[in-house]
N, C-alpha and C positions, 0 to 999 in steps of 0.2 A: 209949750209950758212945761216946766220941770222944777221941782224943789231942789234947793241946795242942801240936800240931805242924802246920806249914803248908808247902806247896810252891807253886811258881809254875806257871803254865800251861805254860811251856817245859819245866820239869822233868817235868811230868806226861806230856807228849808223848814225851820221851826215855825215860821208863820203859816206855811201851807199845810204842814202835817195835820194840825187839828182840823183843818178844813175838810179833810177826808174822813177823819175818825170821829170827831165830835158830832153828836146827834145820830150818827150811823149806828152807834152801839145800842141805841134805844130800840129803833124800829126795824133795822136790817135783819137781825137774827130771826124774828118772827116772819118777816116777808120772805126770806130765802127758805126758811123751813117749810112754808106752805107749798113751795114748788119742788124743792130738792129733798125734803124729809131728812133722813139721817146723813145725807151727803151735803148738807148745807155748808159745811166748813170748806168745801172745795170751790164754792161759787165766787168768793172774793178773789181767788187766784185767777179765774177766768175774767172777772170784771176788771181786774187791774190792767189787762192788756189795753183797755181804752185809755187808762191813765198814762201808760208808757207812750202810746201813740200821741196823745195830746201834748205831753211834754216835748216829744221830738218835734212836733209841728211848731209849737210855740217858740222854741229856741232856734229852729231853722229859719223861721220868719224874722226872729230877732237879729240873726246874722245879716239878713238882707236889709233890715231897717233898724239899726241900733238906736237906742235911746228913745224909742217910740213904742207905744202900746198898740194893741190891735185896733183900737178906736181910731188912732192917728194914721196908721199905714194902710188900712183897708181901702181908703180912697185912692191911694197911689197905685193900688193893684187893679181894682175893678172900676175906677172912675168915681167921681164925686157922689153922684146919686146912689149908686149901688153900695158904695163905701159907707155913706150915711145910713143906708138901710141896714146893712150888716151891723154897724155900731148900735143902731137903735134896738135891733133884736137882742143883741147881747146885753145891753143895759137893761132892757125890760125884763129879761130873764134873771139878771142880778137882783132886780127889785122884787120879782115874784119869788125867787128862791130864798132870798133873805127874809121875806115875809113868812114863808113856810118855816124857816129855821127859828125865827122869833116866836112863831105860834107853837112850834114843838117845845121850845123852852118854856113858854107860859103854861102849856098844858101839863108838862111834867112837874113843874114847881107847884102849881096850884093843886094838881091831882095827888101829889105825893107828899107835900110838905106844908105849904101854906093854904090849907083847905078853905079857910074863910076869907081869903084875900081876893078882891076883884081881879080878874084877868087883866084889865086895863092898867092897874097899878103895877103889876109885875112886868108887863110888856113895856110900859112907858119907862120904867126904871132902868131896865137893861139897855134900851135904846138911848136914853140920855147918857148913861155911863159910856157907852160905845161912841157916842157923838163927841164927848170930851176927848176921848183917846184919838179919834180920827182927826179932829181939829189940831191936835198936838203934832201931827205929822207922822210920816212913815218910820222915822227913826225911833220915835217913842213907841210906836206899835211893835216894831221889831224887838226892842229891848224888853217890852212886856212879854212877848212870846218867848224870848230867850230866858227870862226868869221863870215863867210859869210852866212852859211845856215840859222841861225835864222833870219837874215835880209831879205833873200829871202822869207822865210815863212811868215814873217810879211807883206811884200809888197804884196805878192800874196793874203793873207787874206784881206788886205785893198782893193785890186782891186775887189775881189769877193763881198765885202760889197758895194762898189760903183756901182756895176752892178745891185743891187737889184731893184732899181726903174724901170729898163728897162726890167725886167723879166716878162714873161707872163705865168701864171700857165697852161693855156689852151694848151700850147705846149707839155705838158706831156701826154696828152690823144689823143686817147684811149690807155690805158696801157695794154701791153701784148696782143695786137690785134691779132698777129699771133703766140701766144704761146711763149715758152721759147727757141725754136730753133734759132730764129734770135739773141737772147741775147748770146747764146753759140757761134754762128758764130762771133758775135762782139767781143768776148773774144779771138778769134784766134790770132790776132795781139798783143794786150797788154800783153798776157801771156809771150811773149818774154822779155818784159821790166822787169817783175817780176822775171824771171829766172836769170836775171843778178846779183841777190844777191849771186851767186856763188863767187863773189868777196870777200865775207866774209872769204873764205878759204885762201886768200892771206894777209888779215890784222889781222885775229884772232891770228896768232902766235906772233904778236907784242903786243897783249892786256895784260895789267897788271891786268885785272879782268876777268880771263878766266871763272870763274863760272857764270858770268853774260852774257856770250856770246849768249846763246840760247834765253834768254829773250829779250836781245837787238835786236836780229835778228827778232824775232816775232813782237816786237813793231814797228820796222822800216818798215816791210812789211805792217803792219796795217795802219801806217801813210801814206805810199805810196798809199794804196788802198783808203783811205779817200781823199787824195789830187787829185788823178785822177778821182774819182767819183764826187768830187766837181767841177772840171774843166769841165767834160763832162756835168754835170747837169746845170751849169750856162750857158755854151755855148748853150745848147738846149733851155733853157728858154728864152734866149735873141734872138736867131736867128731862132729857130723853124725848119721848113722844108728846110731852106737854107743851113744847116750845111753840108750835103753830097757833095755839089757842090763847096765848098770853099777849098782852099789849106791850109790856116791857120785860121780855124774858131774861135779859142779862141782869137787870136790876133785881128781878125775882130770884135769880140764882145766887146773887151776892147775899140776899137776905137769909139764905140758908146757912151761911157761915156761922158756926157756933162751936166754941171750944170750952169744955168743962162747965157749961152753963154760965160762963163768966165773960169770955171774949165773944160778944155778939152784938146785934143791933148797931151795926156800923153804917147805918143809912146816912147819917150826917156827913161822914167822910166821903161816901159815894157821891152825894149830892154836891158837896163842895168841889170835888174833883170834876164832876161833869159840868157844873156851872162855869168853872174856869175855862174849860175847853170850849164851851158854847160861847162864852164872852169873846174869846179870841177869834172864833170863826165868824161870828156876827160882825165884829170890828173889821176883819179883812174884807168881807163882802161889802160892808158899808164904805170902806175906803175906796175900793175899786169902783163902786157905783158913783161916789162923789167925784173922784178923779176923772173917771171916764165920761161922766156927764159934762164936766167942765171942759174936757177936751173936745167933746162932740159939739158943744156950744161955742167953742173957741174963747173961753174965759181965761183970764190971766191967773186966777187962783180958784181953787175948789172950795176953800173954807167958807165963803159966804153962803153956799148952798147946802152945807152939811145939815144944819138944823131943819130947813124945809124938807129935805129928803128924809130926815128922821121922822117927821110927822107923817110923811107918805108911807114909810115903812110900818108905822103903827097901824095905819089904816089898812094896809095890805095884809098885815098879820091877822086881822079879823075877816078880811074879804076872801082869803084863799079857801076857807072852809068854815061851815057853820058849827062844827063840833069835831071832837077827836076822831070819831069813827070815820067821818068823811075825809078828814085829813090823812088818816092812815090809808084809806082807799086810794086817794089821789097819789100818795107817795108810791104805792104798790103798782098802780096802773099807768100813771102819766109822767111823774116827775123824772124817773130814770131815763126814759127815751127822749123826753123834752130837753133835759140838760145835755145829753149826749149830742142831740141834733144841733143845739146852739153852740155848745162849748167845744165840740170836737169836729163836727162836719163842716162848720163855717171856716175854722182854721185850715181844715184839709182842702177845701175848695180854694181858699186864698193861696195856700202853698202851691197847689198844682198850677194855678194861673200864673203866679209869680215865677215859678220854675220854668214854665213854657215861654213866658215873655223874656226871661233872662237868656234862655237857650237861643231864642230867635235873634236876640241882639248880638250874641256871641258868634253864631254861625255866619260866615261871609256869604253874601248873595252870589248865586251862580249866574255867570254871564254867558250869553249865547254867542257862539263863534260861527261866523258865516263860512260857507264852503270856499269862497275866494281867499279868505284869510288862511284857511288850512293849506291851500296850494302854495 
């Protein structure tokens, strides 16, 4: 099953970039600060190694099985039963992770902006909007990302520049006071965000520039690393030791921007920017879930199951955690390693098995020569 739609390599990178950065800017700074303290800005660099590895695995597997997603070719590598099992685990994690993302969106909007609005209304609205986009196809989704992602990047860059006068370089020191172990612990959670680049497996078959896929993936992960490092660093320089005790430290740091008691209170710009990135991220996960489910069930088209999956996503967004505190705890303790396990280790195992089988087919069998033949 494949749509007759195509996207460019640049559009593919713009689709995946907000997957790593959107929502991570809210909770990751506090999570890494609790482990790495003043070295929190180093943790995304370590975590990005998982992203580079995942990109490499995805595109190496794509070379072996072009025009197919991991849901389709996993059965050709490990057999039908195990292949279906691998696909089911990945799809369930897509459902669970997107439920988490939608819940983070709802908690942030209700807690910071729409204080009297029921959570169900906020969550249902974004899921319905994403469902319309997903049903329109990957090409519409790619063009949406192509329009909005550059705007989001420019706005975030402008916010970082506006924060410079409020930064204190002393907040960086002492550097590596407790060695590199806290930095590695700080990378525990954000590694999950970088492993989400497995979504390349679902959009690469639609790419019109397949030979540029690997390079686009590596550049996208590198840009994500720079973005998260900049967010962590700016948050640390502005807030210092207060970062671990805040729910949304980057958002709190932006609220401190004030020039001549005139240019301030730019919360609405921040929220609009963040909502745009979250919308693209939810839509990409939603598309991969719908397309992958249709491939797993061997349906001819994924569109008929988009709305039923949307209802399931709304349910999961409430099921994942009873409140924001528990949601933050789950993200800090479970989500990172869970996503890495499903989104990186499963492709790694598939690549190893596929590589060994390919090598076995290439190597000629060794024949036994009898002593009489030697004479």
